[in-house]
C-alpha positions in Angstrom: 94.1 40.6 -99.6 94.0 41.0 -103.4 97.1 41.1 -105.6 98.4 44.5 -106.2 100.3 46.1 -109.1 101.2 49.6 -108.1 102.5 52.1 -110.7 104.4 55.3 -110.0 105.7 57.6 -112.8 108.6 60.0 -112.6 109.4 62.4 -115.4 112.9 63.5 -116.4 114.1 65.7 -119.2 114.6 62.7 -121.6 112.3 60.0 -120.4 109.3 59.0 -118.3 109.5 56.1 -115.9 106.6 54.0 -114.5 107.4 51.5 -111.8 105.0 48.8 -110.7 105.2 46.9 -107.4 103.4 43.6 -107.7 101.9 42.0 -104.5 99.3 39.3 -104.3 97.8 36.3 -102.6 96.2 33.0 -103.7 92.5 34.1 -103.3 90.0 33.5 -106.0 89.0 36.6 -107.9 86.5 37.5 -110.6 88.3 37.9 -113.9 87.1 39.6 -117.0 83.6 38.4 -118.1 83.0 37.1 -114.5 85.2 34.1 -114.7 86.8 33.1 -111.3 90.5 32.0 -111.4 93.1 31.3 -108.7 96.0 33.7 -109.0 99.6 33.2 -108.1 101.3 35.0 -105.3 103.2 37.7 -107.2 105.7 40.0 -105.6 108.0 42.2 -107.7 108.5 45.3 -109.9 107.8 46.3 -113.5 109.4 49.5 -114.9 108.2 51.2 -118.1 110.6 53.7 -119.5 109.3 56.0 -122.3 111.9 57.8 -124.4 109.7 60.1 -126.7 112.7 61.4 -128.6 113.9 57.8 -129.6 110.2 56.7 -129.8 110.9 53.6 -127.6 109.1 52.2 -124.6 111.4 49.9 -122.6 109.7 47.3 -120.3 111.7 45.6 -117.5 110.6 43.7 -114.5 111.5 41.1 -111.9 108.9 39.2 -109.9 108.5 36.0 -107.9 105.5 33.8 -107.1 104.9 32.4 -110.5 103.8 28.9 -110.9 106.5 26.7 -112.4 105.8 25.4 -115.9 103.3 28.1 -116.6 103.7 31.0 -119.1 103.0 34.6 -118.2 102.7 37.8 -120.3 102.1 41.5 -119.5 99.8 43.7 -121.5 99.1 47.5 -121.5 95.6 48.9 -122.1 94.6 52.3 -123.4 93.7 55.4 -121.5 90.3 54.9 -120.1 90.7 51.3 -119.2 89.7 50.3 -115.7 92.1 49.0 -112.9 89.4 47.2 -110.9 86.0 45.5 -111.3 84.5 43.3 -114.0 86.2 45.4 -116.8 89.6 45.4 -115.1 92.4 45.5 -117.8 89.9 45.3 -120.7 90.7 47.6 -123.6 88.5 50.8 -123.7 86.1 51.3 -126.5 87.4 52.7 -128.8 90.8 51.2 -128.1 93.7 53.6 -128.9 96.4 50.9 -128.9 97.2 48.2 -131.4 97.9 44.6 -130.3 101.6 45.2 -130.8 101.5 48.3 -128.6 99.5 46.4 -126.0 101.9 43.5 -125.8 104.5 44.6 -123.2 106.3 41.3 -123.1 106.6 37.7 -122.0 107.9 36.9 -118.5 111.1 35.0 -119.0 112.0 31.9 -117.0 110.1 28.8 -116.0 110.3 28.9 -112.2 109.1 30.8 -109.2 111.1 34.0 -110.1 111.0 35.6 -113.5 112.1 38.7 -115.5 110.4 40.8 -118.1 112.5 42.6 -120.7 111.2 44.1 -123.9 111.5 47.3 -126.0 108.6 48.6 -128.1 109.6 50.7 -131.1 108.4 51.5 -134.6 104.7 50.6 -135.1 104.7 49.0 -131.6 105.7 52.2 -129.8 103.1 54.2 -127.9 103.8 57.0 -125.4 103.4 56.1 -121.8 100.5 58.6 -121.7 98.6 56.3 -124.0 98.4 53.6 -121.4 95.7 53.5 -118.7 96.3 50.1 -117.1 98.9 47.2 -117.1 98.2 43.5 -116.5 100.0 40.3 -115.8 98.2 37.3 -117.4 98.6 33.6 -117.4 98.9 32.3 -121.0 96.9 29.1 -121.2 98.1 28.3 -124.8 101.7 29.6 -125.1 102.4 27.5 -128.3 99.6 29.1 -130.2 100.6 31.2 -133.2 97.6 33.4 -132.8 98.3 37.0 -131.8 94.7 37.7 -130.8 94.5 38.8 -127.1 91.5 37.1 -125.5 90.5 36.6 -121.9 90.0 32.9 -122.5 93.6 32.4 -123.4 95.2 35.1 -121.2 93.8 34.8 -117.7 94.1 38.0 -115.7 96.4 37.6 -112.6 96.8 41.3 -111.8 95.8 44.8 -113.0 96.8 48.3 -112.0 96.3 51.9 -113.2 99.2 53.7 -114.9 99.6 57.0 -113.1 101.4 59.6 -115.2 101.0 62.3 -112.5 103.8 60.9 -110.4 101.5 59.6 -107.6 101.5 56.0 -106.3 98.1 54.3 -106.6 97.6 50.7 -105.7 94.8 48.8 -107.3 93.8 45.2 -107.8 91.5 43.1 -109.9 88.5 42.4 -107.7 84.9 41.5 -108.3 
């Protein structure tokens, strides 16, 4: 069984919501650029709330299965990004999102269970429709001051499609 990050989107008059259910195992998987990594067992939920009138994207999540002492971050990738295969959660070319728009947030806590809370606004805001996939990545160098998003620093743990049509679609990062 491969880890799974499932996103469902509901639309209301004032905002759009995307919910991600995260499920995984400890099997090896092919990451971006063909690098194999062991991933943590992740189970939880991520919710993206887009308020187009206020131009804010609120990110919240709760998950368990993280490795203690490790740092994790979630990124969003532009429309056209792939949820599976060797290009899973790699920005499309051309990329329609800035690094600020891609950085959904740092998972808070240092133990097995963690939370994700962030609001993107101003230059970092992008509509939910701009996102194609969402990832959870292990940060191998959390003390770095570099803002560059690279697969050698941020190891892919999970990837899923963002479905703005309201359907549930599970996907995982597999070879």
